[in-house]
Wavefront OBJ file of the C-alpha trace (Angstrom):
o trace
v -55.557 87.623 60.184
v -55.033 84.269 58.302
v -54.378 82.549 61.555
v -57.512 83.674 63.177
v -59.537 82.533 60.199
v -57.837 79.272 60.039
v -57.938 78.754 63.706
v -61.597 79.444 63.844
v -62.388 76.858 60.998
v -59.915 74.164 61.410
v -57.953 73.485 64.639
v -56.868 70.113 65.491
v -55.479 69.614 69.107
v -53.294 66.669 68.796
v -49.760 66.115 69.993
v -46.952 66.158 67.378
v -45.852 62.737 68.291
v -49.204 61.485 67.221
v -48.399 61.937 63.502
v -46.144 59.062 63.671
v -48.671 56.486 65.130
v -51.056 55.077 62.361
v -53.631 54.203 65.174
v -54.336 57.861 65.841
v -57.503 59.447 64.710
v -57.328 63.117 64.030
v -60.049 65.130 65.755
v -61.322 68.117 63.787
v -62.146 70.982 66.167
v -63.477 74.480 65.877
v -62.403 76.718 68.614
v -63.650 80.509 69.406
v -60.828 82.902 68.684
v -60.593 86.603 69.501
v -57.959 89.176 70.427
v -55.961 87.916 73.447
v -56.992 90.798 75.716
v -60.704 90.226 74.888
v -60.209 86.387 75.527
v -58.563 87.043 78.815
v -61.396 89.356 79.899
v -63.934 86.922 78.726
v -62.372 84.014 80.917
v -62.164 86.423 84.053
v -65.438 88.174 83.734
v -67.801 85.525 82.146
v -66.412 82.353 83.781
v -64.715 83.737 86.862
v -61.617 81.774 85.911
v -58.177 83.287 86.667
v -54.885 82.399 85.003
v -53.561 79.523 86.858
v -50.734 77.984 84.746
v -48.862 78.581 81.500
v -46.898 76.650 79.010
v -46.050 76.382 75.484
v -47.634 74.206 72.734
v -48.929 73.855 69.297
v -52.177 73.131 67.406
v -52.309 71.703 63.849
v -53.772 73.960 61.166
v -55.192 71.588 58.694
v -55.962 74.391 56.133
v -52.158 75.371 56.131
v -51.155 71.796 56.749
v -48.701 72.993 59.375
v -48.264 73.242 62.987
v -48.937 76.679 64.771
v -46.823 77.366 67.999
v -48.307 79.439 70.785
v -48.299 79.871 74.580
v -50.941 78.137 76.549
v -52.796 79.584 79.579
v -54.773 77.350 81.965
v -57.673 79.289 83.602
v -59.339 77.766 86.543
v -62.294 78.900 88.779
v -61.249 77.797 92.355
v -64.920 78.073 93.642
v -66.569 75.785 90.998
v -63.461 73.958 89.633
v -64.356 74.898 85.956
v -61.429 75.482 83.669
v -60.452 76.547 80.133
v -57.260 75.890 78.096
v -56.526 78.825 75.748
v -53.725 79.004 73.224
v -52.198 82.462 72.602
v -50.499 83.173 69.129
v -47.866 85.731 68.711
v -50.196 87.807 66.323
v -52.400 88.834 69.336
v -55.174 86.174 68.882
v -56.055 83.536 71.353
v -58.335 80.562 70.957
v -60.260 78.601 73.587
v -59.300 74.971 72.713
v -60.965 73.262 75.708
v -63.283 73.977 78.669
v -64.310 71.639 81.473
v -65.184 71.106 84.974
v -63.976 68.981 87.927
v -60.401 70.441 87.787
v -58.344 68.478 90.264
v -54.719 67.184 90.825
v -53.724 64.499 88.380
v -53.275 61.948 91.287
v -56.913 62.236 92.262
v -57.905 61.552 88.648
v -55.388 58.517 88.617
v -56.953 57.031 91.809
v -60.494 57.404 90.391
v -59.464 55.472 87.339
v -58.421 52.528 89.476
v -61.687 52.060 91.247
l 1 2 3 4 5 6 7 8 9 10 11 12 13 14 15 16 17 18 19 20 21 22 23 24 25 26 27 28 29 30 31 32 33 34 35 36 37 38 39 40 41 42 43 44 45 46 47 48 49 50 51 52 53 54 55 56 57 58 59 60 61 62 63 64 65 66 67 68 69 70 71 72 73 74 75 76 77 78 79 80 81 82 83 84 85 86 87 88 89 90 91 92 93 94 95 96 97 98 99 100 101 102 103 104 105 106 107 108 109 110 111 112 113 114 115
């Protein structure tokens, strides 16, 4: 329950390596969290996004001054190309840490940066 409360109030999505760089600005982020089953049902029913990729990662919990490790699920709507990034914790709670649109392969994004 502490993880749920802390994640809702103070999540910072910053890579661990960023701690060593004094030029890094930490972004305070609030993320909606709920039981994993409910989060998955929301992504599928509300946004028509399906699980597309998975990985592992961590988010920084400022309240606990510690990194919290979890698994990541990337949901994508293949009709509208909206997407959501969800981190899933071992205690059965998941948090939506990012949502967006225009999901595309990275090479396409790199080509657009060059123009």
